[in-house]
C-alpha beads as a LAMMPS data file, in Angstrom:
LAMMPS data file: protein, C-alpha beads

337 atoms
336 bonds

1 atom types
1 bond types

-500.0 500.0 xlo xhi
-500.0 500.0 ylo yhi
-500.0 500.0 zlo zhi

Masses

1 110.0

Atoms # bond

1 1 1 -429.583 -88.675 278.061
2 1 1 -432.544 -89.976 275.741
3 1 1 -432.915 -93.304 277.572
4 1 1 -432.945 -91.359 281.001
5 1 1 -435.767 -89.069 279.702
6 1 1 -437.782 -92.055 278.483
7 1 1 -437.239 -94.003 281.660
8 1 1 -438.503 -90.899 283.689
9 1 1 -441.548 -90.472 281.382
10 1 1 -442.465 -94.118 281.883
11 1 1 -442.923 -93.264 285.808
12 1 1 -444.220 -89.835 285.503
13 1 1 -446.414 -88.729 288.432
14 1 1 -450.109 -90.193 288.090
15 1 1 -449.186 -92.561 285.297
16 1 1 -448.143 -96.162 284.803
17 1 1 -447.818 -98.892 282.149
18 1 1 -450.330 -101.046 280.443
19 1 1 -449.053 -104.448 279.514
20 1 1 -450.838 -105.783 276.561
21 1 1 -448.049 -108.168 275.514
22 1 1 -449.755 -111.605 276.148
23 1 1 -448.213 -114.301 274.147
24 1 1 -450.440 -116.543 271.737
25 1 1 -451.080 -119.212 274.528
26 1 1 -451.843 -116.370 277.016
27 1 1 -454.297 -114.480 274.917
28 1 1 -455.970 -117.690 273.991
29 1 1 -456.822 -118.304 277.622
30 1 1 -457.940 -114.704 278.120
31 1 1 -460.408 -115.238 274.935
32 1 1 -461.294 -118.611 276.042
33 1 1 -462.708 -117.054 279.316
34 1 1 -465.213 -115.200 277.242
35 1 1 -465.851 -117.776 274.826
36 1 1 -464.267 -116.310 271.671
37 1 1 -461.647 -117.718 269.082
38 1 1 -458.281 -116.356 269.351
39 1 1 -457.690 -115.385 265.548
40 1 1 -455.232 -112.807 264.299
41 1 1 -458.044 -110.372 263.585
42 1 1 -459.785 -110.760 266.837
43 1 1 -456.541 -110.295 268.678
44 1 1 -455.950 -107.105 266.527
45 1 1 -459.494 -105.784 267.031
46 1 1 -459.051 -106.225 271.161
47 1 1 -455.614 -104.588 270.923
48 1 1 -457.043 -101.823 268.845
49 1 1 -459.983 -101.287 271.654
50 1 1 -457.029 -101.019 274.213
51 1 1 -454.850 -98.648 272.176
52 1 1 -457.575 -96.205 270.925
53 1 1 -459.171 -95.604 274.346
54 1 1 -460.303 -92.238 274.467
55 1 1 -458.039 -90.205 277.020
56 1 1 -456.092 -93.198 277.972
57 1 1 -452.820 -91.221 277.861
58 1 1 -453.893 -89.203 280.737
59 1 1 -453.113 -92.087 282.898
60 1 1 -450.972 -94.489 280.910
61 1 1 -447.447 -93.604 280.111
62 1 1 -446.495 -96.534 277.985
63 1 1 -447.974 -99.882 276.612
64 1 1 -445.847 -103.276 276.298
65 1 1 -446.798 -104.949 272.981
66 1 1 -446.386 -108.376 271.707
67 1 1 -444.405 -109.134 268.504
68 1 1 -447.410 -109.479 266.420
69 1 1 -449.173 -106.480 267.865
70 1 1 -446.257 -104.034 267.204
71 1 1 -446.730 -104.857 263.362
72 1 1 -450.300 -104.345 263.413
73 1 1 -452.616 -101.304 262.759
74 1 1 -455.890 -99.633 263.992
75 1 1 -459.057 -100.110 262.140
76 1 1 -458.174 -96.717 260.444
77 1 1 -454.873 -98.236 259.130
78 1 1 -452.566 -96.345 261.678
79 1 1 -449.571 -98.590 262.771
80 1 1 -450.150 -99.207 266.577
81 1 1 -446.688 -97.583 267.619
82 1 1 -447.824 -94.359 265.674
83 1 1 -451.272 -94.423 267.352
84 1 1 -449.653 -94.703 270.836
85 1 1 -447.455 -91.716 269.975
86 1 1 -450.225 -89.769 268.855
87 1 1 -451.994 -90.358 272.133
88 1 1 -448.905 -89.505 274.169
89 1 1 -448.107 -92.942 275.115
90 1 1 -444.617 -94.595 274.581
91 1 1 -444.640 -97.777 272.637
92 1 1 -442.662 -100.784 274.170
93 1 1 -442.184 -104.424 273.305
94 1 1 -441.952 -107.787 275.088
95 1 1 -438.569 -109.362 273.881
96 1 1 -438.380 -112.615 275.952
97 1 1 -439.504 -115.976 274.432
98 1 1 -441.047 -117.193 277.486
99 1 1 -440.362 -119.334 280.621
100 1 1 -439.424 -122.963 280.091
101 1 1 -438.751 -125.836 282.262
102 1 1 -435.322 -125.558 283.695
103 1 1 -432.967 -128.509 283.142
104 1 1 -432.251 -130.596 286.177
105 1 1 -434.455 -128.034 288.312
106 1 1 -437.797 -129.764 288.703
107 1 1 -440.624 -127.156 289.211
108 1 1 -438.589 -124.226 288.125
109 1 1 -438.280 -122.054 284.955
110 1 1 -435.730 -120.330 282.945
111 1 1 -436.702 -117.646 280.482
112 1 1 -435.323 -118.024 276.879
113 1 1 -434.988 -115.390 274.168
114 1 1 -431.007 -114.515 274.255
115 1 1 -430.224 -115.830 270.745
116 1 1 -430.021 -113.091 268.361
117 1 1 -431.354 -110.234 270.288
118 1 1 -429.203 -107.552 268.930
119 1 1 -430.903 -108.014 265.564
120 1 1 -434.390 -108.073 267.033
121 1 1 -433.887 -105.196 269.271
122 1 1 -432.805 -103.137 266.260
123 1 1 -435.759 -104.239 264.502
124 1 1 -438.125 -103.314 267.235
125 1 1 -436.540 -99.789 267.496
126 1 1 -437.065 -99.309 263.898
127 1 1 -440.802 -100.305 264.383
128 1 1 -441.206 -97.617 267.057
129 1 1 -440.291 -99.259 270.236
130 1 1 -438.559 -97.207 272.908
131 1 1 -438.608 -99.600 275.688
132 1 1 -438.511 -103.417 276.262
133 1 1 -439.422 -106.018 278.797
134 1 1 -438.154 -109.368 279.963
135 1 1 -439.831 -111.449 282.388
136 1 1 -438.143 -114.144 284.709
137 1 1 -440.297 -116.419 286.760
138 1 1 -439.521 -117.403 290.234
139 1 1 -441.483 -120.250 291.904
140 1 1 -441.991 -120.731 295.476
141 1 1 -442.394 -124.437 296.558
142 1 1 -440.914 -127.319 298.471
143 1 1 -437.141 -126.667 298.492
144 1 1 -437.485 -123.862 295.743
145 1 1 -436.506 -121.606 294.359
146 1 1 -432.870 -122.814 294.176
147 1 1 -429.891 -120.545 294.218
148 1 1 -429.116 -121.833 290.703
149 1 1 -432.512 -120.985 289.412
150 1 1 -432.331 -117.319 290.855
151 1 1 -428.729 -117.032 289.598
152 1 1 -429.600 -118.088 286.056
153 1 1 -432.526 -115.783 285.889
154 1 1 -430.729 -112.889 287.170
155 1 1 -427.900 -113.404 284.708
156 1 1 -430.410 -113.528 281.783
157 1 1 -432.114 -110.329 283.077
158 1 1 -428.831 -108.413 283.178
159 1 1 -427.675 -109.580 279.662
160 1 1 -431.042 -108.513 278.284
161 1 1 -430.650 -105.173 279.942
162 1 1 -427.273 -104.422 278.736
163 1 1 -428.198 -105.266 275.177
164 1 1 -431.317 -103.030 275.403
165 1 1 -429.144 -100.013 276.648
166 1 1 -426.628 -100.663 273.978
167 1 1 -429.410 -100.753 271.351
168 1 1 -431.237 -97.483 272.489
169 1 1 -434.077 -99.118 274.461
170 1 1 -434.997 -98.534 278.064
171 1 1 -435.242 -101.992 279.775
172 1 1 -437.904 -103.012 281.999
173 1 1 -436.412 -105.834 284.261
174 1 1 -439.050 -108.169 285.481
175 1 1 -438.352 -110.789 287.994
176 1 1 -441.552 -112.095 289.131
177 1 1 -441.942 -114.194 292.269
178 1 1 -445.287 -116.177 291.701
179 1 1 -448.138 -115.937 294.239
180 1 1 -449.765 -119.198 292.986
181 1 1 -448.643 -121.372 296.106
182 1 1 -449.571 -121.598 299.628
183 1 1 -446.684 -119.677 301.106
184 1 1 -447.002 -116.959 303.690
185 1 1 -446.163 -113.367 303.111
186 1 1 -442.914 -113.840 305.239
187 1 1 -441.818 -116.582 302.638
188 1 1 -442.746 -114.357 299.773
189 1 1 -440.598 -111.460 301.386
190 1 1 -437.728 -113.892 301.767
191 1 1 -437.796 -115.046 298.214
192 1 1 -438.348 -111.522 296.722
193 1 1 -435.582 -109.900 298.565
194 1 1 -433.050 -112.711 297.711
195 1 1 -434.063 -112.405 294.130
196 1 1 -433.939 -108.632 293.748
197 1 1 -430.338 -108.521 295.463
198 1 1 -429.114 -111.208 293.135
199 1 1 -430.584 -109.480 290.122
200 1 1 -429.131 -106.091 290.972
201 1 1 -425.642 -107.513 291.603
202 1 1 -425.932 -109.125 288.152
203 1 1 -426.942 -105.813 286.578
204 1 1 -423.917 -104.108 288.161
205 1 1 -421.636 -106.942 286.788
206 1 1 -423.169 -106.342 283.298
207 1 1 -422.494 -102.472 283.607
208 1 1 -426.206 -101.526 283.211
209 1 1 -427.000 -97.978 283.941
210 1 1 -429.620 -97.921 286.926
211 1 1 -430.876 -94.483 285.773
212 1 1 -431.854 -95.824 282.607
213 1 1 -433.599 -98.803 283.826
214 1 1 -437.253 -99.837 285.216
215 1 1 -437.796 -102.418 287.717
216 1 1 -440.920 -104.281 287.391
217 1 1 -441.690 -106.636 290.237
218 1 1 -444.203 -108.288 292.276
219 1 1 -445.765 -106.991 295.566
220 1 1 -444.904 -108.906 298.913
221 1 1 -447.990 -110.890 299.300
222 1 1 -449.232 -114.283 300.499
223 1 1 -449.863 -117.135 298.108
224 1 1 -453.344 -117.455 296.636
225 1 1 -453.613 -120.970 298.547
226 1 1 -452.376 -119.591 301.932
227 1 1 -455.088 -119.665 304.596
228 1 1 -454.012 -116.343 305.927
229 1 1 -454.301 -113.380 303.648
230 1 1 -452.853 -110.141 304.893
231 1 1 -454.400 -106.771 305.030
232 1 1 -454.017 -104.000 302.460
233 1 1 -451.847 -102.268 305.061
234 1 1 -449.663 -105.393 305.877
235 1 1 -448.786 -105.958 302.055
236 1 1 -447.960 -102.341 301.423
237 1 1 -445.616 -102.078 304.497
238 1 1 -443.783 -105.356 303.720
239 1 1 -443.646 -104.554 300.112
240 1 1 -442.033 -101.198 300.700
241 1 1 -439.581 -102.592 303.313
242 1 1 -438.303 -105.332 300.903
243 1 1 -437.869 -102.703 298.155
244 1 1 -435.938 -100.390 300.465
245 1 1 -433.611 -103.224 301.424
246 1 1 -432.919 -104.501 298.000
247 1 1 -433.352 -101.875 295.352
248 1 1 -430.678 -99.164 294.647
249 1 1 -432.168 -95.591 294.983
250 1 1 -430.551 -94.879 291.523
251 1 1 -433.242 -96.880 289.718
252 1 1 -435.286 -94.728 287.426
253 1 1 -438.510 -96.231 288.887
254 1 1 -440.491 -99.250 289.931
255 1 1 -443.663 -100.794 288.622
256 1 1 -445.801 -103.490 289.898
257 1 1 -447.059 -106.592 288.000
258 1 1 -450.462 -107.488 289.258
259 1 1 -449.527 -111.125 289.464
260 1 1 -453.045 -112.530 289.490
261 1 1 -454.522 -110.021 292.069
262 1 1 -457.970 -108.731 291.231
263 1 1 -458.325 -105.168 289.898
264 1 1 -459.395 -103.438 293.055
265 1 1 -457.092 -104.880 295.534
266 1 1 -454.073 -104.201 293.233
267 1 1 -455.204 -100.771 293.202
268 1 1 -455.647 -100.493 296.950
269 1 1 -452.267 -102.138 297.667
270 1 1 -450.422 -99.408 295.391
271 1 1 -452.390 -96.434 296.891
272 1 1 -451.661 -97.638 300.468
273 1 1 -447.702 -97.662 299.685
274 1 1 -448.030 -94.011 298.721
275 1 1 -449.625 -93.112 302.089
276 1 1 -446.624 -94.166 303.908
277 1 1 -444.481 -91.180 303.328
278 1 1 -441.565 -90.541 300.640
279 1 1 -439.936 -93.211 298.660
280 1 1 -436.675 -93.333 297.137
281 1 1 -437.845 -93.916 293.682
282 1 1 -441.119 -93.380 291.786
283 1 1 -443.522 -96.303 292.373
284 1 1 -446.152 -97.073 289.884
285 1 1 -447.939 -99.798 287.957
286 1 1 -447.561 -102.190 285.032
287 1 1 -450.686 -104.166 285.133
288 1 1 -452.140 -106.479 282.521
289 1 1 -455.065 -108.349 283.758
290 1 1 -455.853 -105.967 286.805
291 1 1 -456.353 -103.246 284.121
292 1 1 -457.829 -105.286 281.247
293 1 1 -460.144 -107.887 282.805
294 1 1 -463.206 -105.616 283.131
295 1 1 -462.830 -104.429 279.751
296 1 1 -462.302 -107.775 278.377
297 1 1 -465.369 -109.021 279.874
298 1 1 -467.576 -106.337 278.778
299 1 1 -466.260 -106.432 275.200
300 1 1 -466.779 -110.074 274.878
301 1 1 -465.709 -109.903 271.252
302 1 1 -468.677 -107.811 270.147
303 1 1 -467.959 -104.438 268.170
304 1 1 -471.082 -103.069 269.641
305 1 1 -469.454 -103.273 273.365
306 1 1 -466.287 -101.307 272.405
307 1 1 -467.193 -98.187 273.864
308 1 1 -468.322 -99.523 277.287
309 1 1 -465.321 -101.584 277.319
310 1 1 -463.199 -98.532 276.824
311 1 1 -464.996 -96.581 279.551
312 1 1 -463.946 -99.471 281.866
313 1 1 -460.351 -99.440 280.899
314 1 1 -460.138 -95.854 281.305
315 1 1 -461.788 -96.107 284.786
316 1 1 -459.218 -98.563 285.859
317 1 1 -456.292 -96.459 284.480
318 1 1 -457.493 -93.396 286.310
319 1 1 -457.874 -95.326 289.505
320 1 1 -454.523 -96.527 289.427
321 1 1 -453.071 -93.292 288.273
322 1 1 -454.520 -91.924 291.306
323 1 1 -453.403 -94.605 293.433
324 1 1 -449.813 -93.967 292.163
325 1 1 -450.195 -90.743 293.854
326 1 1 -451.928 -91.982 296.978
327 1 1 -455.135 -90.278 296.093
328 1 1 -457.447 -93.391 295.370
329 1 1 -460.559 -94.171 297.347
330 1 1 -463.011 -96.978 297.248
331 1 1 -465.804 -94.823 296.954
332 1 1 -464.508 -94.061 293.266
333 1 1 -465.531 -97.784 292.355
334 1 1 -469.061 -97.157 293.604
335 1 1 -469.423 -93.802 291.530
336 1 1 -468.217 -95.654 288.321
337 1 1 -470.670 -98.567 288.988

Bonds

1 1 1 2
2 1 2 3
3 1 3 4
4 1 4 5
5 1 5 6
6 1 6 7
7 1 7 8
8 1 8 9
9 1 9 10
10 1 10 11
11 1 11 12
12 1 12 13
13 1 13 14
14 1 14 15
15 1 15 16
16 1 16 17
17 1 17 18
18 1 18 19
19 1 19 20
20 1 20 21
21 1 21 22
22 1 22 23
23 1 23 24
24 1 24 25
25 1 25 26
26 1 26 27
27 1 27 28
28 1 28 29
29 1 29 30
30 1 30 31
31 1 31 32
32 1 32 33
33 1 33 34
34 1 34 35
35 1 35 36
36 1 36 37
37 1 37 38
38 1 38 39
39 1 39 40
40 1 40 41
41 1 41 42
42 1 42 43
43 1 43 44
44 1 44 45
45 1 45 46
46 1 46 47
47 1 47 48
48 1 48 49
49 1 49 50
50 1 50 51
51 1 51 52
52 1 52 53
53 1 53 54
54 1 54 55
55 1 55 56
56 1 56 57
57 1 57 58
58 1 58 59
59 1 59 60
60 1 60 61
61 1 61 62
62 1 62 63
63 1 63 64
64 1 64 65
65 1 65 66
66 1 66 67
67 1 67 68
68 1 68 69
69 1 69 70
70 1 70 71
71 1 71 72
72 1 72 73
73 1 73 74
74 1 74 75
75 1 75 76
76 1 76 77
77 1 77 78
78 1 78 79
79 1 79 80
80 1 80 81
81 1 81 82
82 1 82 83
83 1 83 84
84 1 84 85
85 1 85 86
86 1 86 87
87 1 87 88
88 1 88 89
89 1 89 90
90 1 90 91
91 1 91 92
92 1 92 93
93 1 93 94
94 1 94 95
95 1 95 96
96 1 96 97
97 1 97 98
98 1 98 99
99 1 99 100
100 1 100 101
101 1 101 102
102 1 102 103
103 1 103 104
104 1 104 105
105 1 105 106
106 1 106 107
107 1 107 108
108 1 108 109
109 1 109 110
110 1 110 111
111 1 111 112
112 1 112 113
113 1 113 114
114 1 114 115
115 1 115 116
116 1 116 117
117 1 117 118
118 1 118 119
119 1 119 120
120 1 120 121
121 1 121 122
122 1 122 123
123 1 123 124
124 1 124 125
125 1 125 126
126 1 126 127
127 1 127 128
128 1 128 129
129 1 129 130
130 1 130 131
131 1 131 132
132 1 132 133
133 1 133 134
134 1 134 135
135 1 135 136
136 1 136 137
137 1 137 138
138 1 138 139
139 1 139 140
140 1 140 141
141 1 141 142
142 1 142 143
143 1 143 144
144 1 144 145
145 1 145 146
146 1 146 147
147 1 147 148
148 1 148 149
149 1 149 150
150 1 150 151
151 1 151 152
152 1 152 153
153 1 153 154
154 1 154 155
155 1 155 156
156 1 156 157
157 1 157 158
158 1 158 159
159 1 159 160
160 1 160 161
161 1 161 162
162 1 162 163
163 1 163 164
164 1 164 165
165 1 165 166
166 1 166 167
167 1 167 168
168 1 168 169
169 1 169 170
170 1 170 171
171 1 171 172
172 1 172 173
173 1 173 174
174 1 174 175
175 1 175 176
176 1 176 177
177 1 177 178
178 1 178 179
179 1 179 180
180 1 180 181
181 1 181 182
182 1 182 183
183 1 183 184
184 1 184 185
185 1 185 186
186 1 186 187
187 1 187 188
188 1 188 189
189 1 189 190
190 1 190 191
191 1 191 192
192 1 192 193
193 1 193 194
194 1 194 195
195 1 195 196
196 1 196 197
197 1 197 198
198 1 198 199
199 1 199 200
200 1 200 201
201 1 201 202
202 1 202 203
203 1 203 204
204 1 204 205
205 1 205 206
206 1 206 207
207 1 207 208
208 1 208 209
209 1 209 210
210 1 210 211
211 1 211 212
212 1 212 213
213 1 213 214
214 1 214 215
215 1 215 216
216 1 216 217
217 1 217 218
218 1 218 219
219 1 219 220
220 1 220 221
221 1 221 222
222 1 222 223
223 1 223 224
224 1 224 225
225 1 225 226
226 1 226 227
227 1 227 228
228 1 228 229
229 1 229 230
230 1 230 231
231 1 231 232
232 1 232 233
233 1 233 234
234 1 234 235
235 1 235 236
236 1 236 237
237 1 237 238
238 1 238 239
239 1 239 240
240 1 240 241
241 1 241 242
242 1 242 243
243 1 243 244
244 1 244 245
245 1 245 246
246 1 246 247
247 1 247 248
248 1 248 249
249 1 249 250
250 1 250 251
251 1 251 252
252 1 252 253
253 1 253 254
254 1 254 255
255 1 255 256
256 1 256 257
257 1 257 258
258 1 258 259
259 1 259 260
260 1 260 261
261 1 261 262
262 1 262 263
263 1 263 264
264 1 264 265
265 1 265 266
266 1 266 267
267 1 267 268
268 1 268 269
269 1 269 270
270 1 270 271
271 1 271 272
272 1 272 273
273 1 273 274
274 1 274 275
275 1 275 276
276 1 276 277
277 1 277 278
278 1 278 279
279 1 279 280
280 1 280 281
281 1 281 282
282 1 282 283
283 1 283 284
284 1 284 285
285 1 285 286
286 1 286 287
287 1 287 288
288 1 288 289
289 1 289 290
290 1 290 291
291 1 291 292
292 1 292 293
293 1 293 294
294 1 294 295
295 1 295 296
296 1 296 297
297 1 297 298
298 1 298 299
299 1 299 300
300 1 300 301
301 1 301 302
302 1 302 303
303 1 303 304
304 1 304 305
305 1 305 306
306 1 306 307
307 1 307 308
308 1 308 309
309 1 309 310
310 1 310 311
311 1 311 312
312 1 312 313
313 1 313 314
314 1 314 315
315 1 315 316
316 1 316 317
317 1 317 318
318 1 318 319
319 1 319 320
320 1 320 321
321 1 321 322
322 1 322 323
323 1 323 324
324 1 324 325
325 1 325 326
326 1 326 327
327 1 327 328
328 1 328 329
329 1 329 330
330 1 330 331
331 1 331 332
332 1 332 333
333 1 333 334
334 1 334 335
335 1 335 336
336 1 336 337
């Protein structure tokens, strides 16, 4: 029952998950955008800012940490997992080792990290993690994704999820259909539905208990390069329709990745879904950039900006918490500004 209790707590009403699990290359890109060097101490200081934001536990149920981060501590010397627990936030950990080029599949990726996972999961649980995350990447392009790519990534996600549940961690299963191309919303729907159906078939084959699992997925949205960008309502309606057609009702909850969406649209899309009536599962957020970016830009690597950056993070967390209840309004952004 512990895993079910944890899974339910991660999607508690009005709360969502903050992803601060950027790999070394990813956090370097973030820091490059504000002109600071990605050193171990700067990464620690930035994650410290996020983790110790006053009141953040009111709207954030869990935080996904990186391997380096779960071993670090606050400026006061408190281990990050302990600091999160004190704030009423569940510590989690990214366990995959990144998406690599898939052999004989040009333009497609396969996620690595299934070597020695039992030992790593045991160590992470000892360090304080209570849930884990594994991301698979599905690319839309000319003739892709291929059935082989979807199948291989579905199997990887399912094997990881089974190992998590065996090791006492709630798995977050993240098949991400990228929104970087020029595809239409309809094409995104088609690929997302096919991917989710295969992922859940693989989870069933690996005997994964759905009540002890969280799905993290993309919204059904046109690619960034598509000339036609759909309305908030259209994105919300097609996303919910896709999920209803491909995700079993037994799943403990669904959280969205932002996938490159800007902060306010990601919030508006989630809010619109909750204004469509009852849903089979809790539906919330697990954003990285869409929560962090305003705070990152304000912080800019300067200790004197920490308080203002934390206020920006709290604001975004509050907006998304309200969106997960269908109670967000654009006026909230104007009031904060």
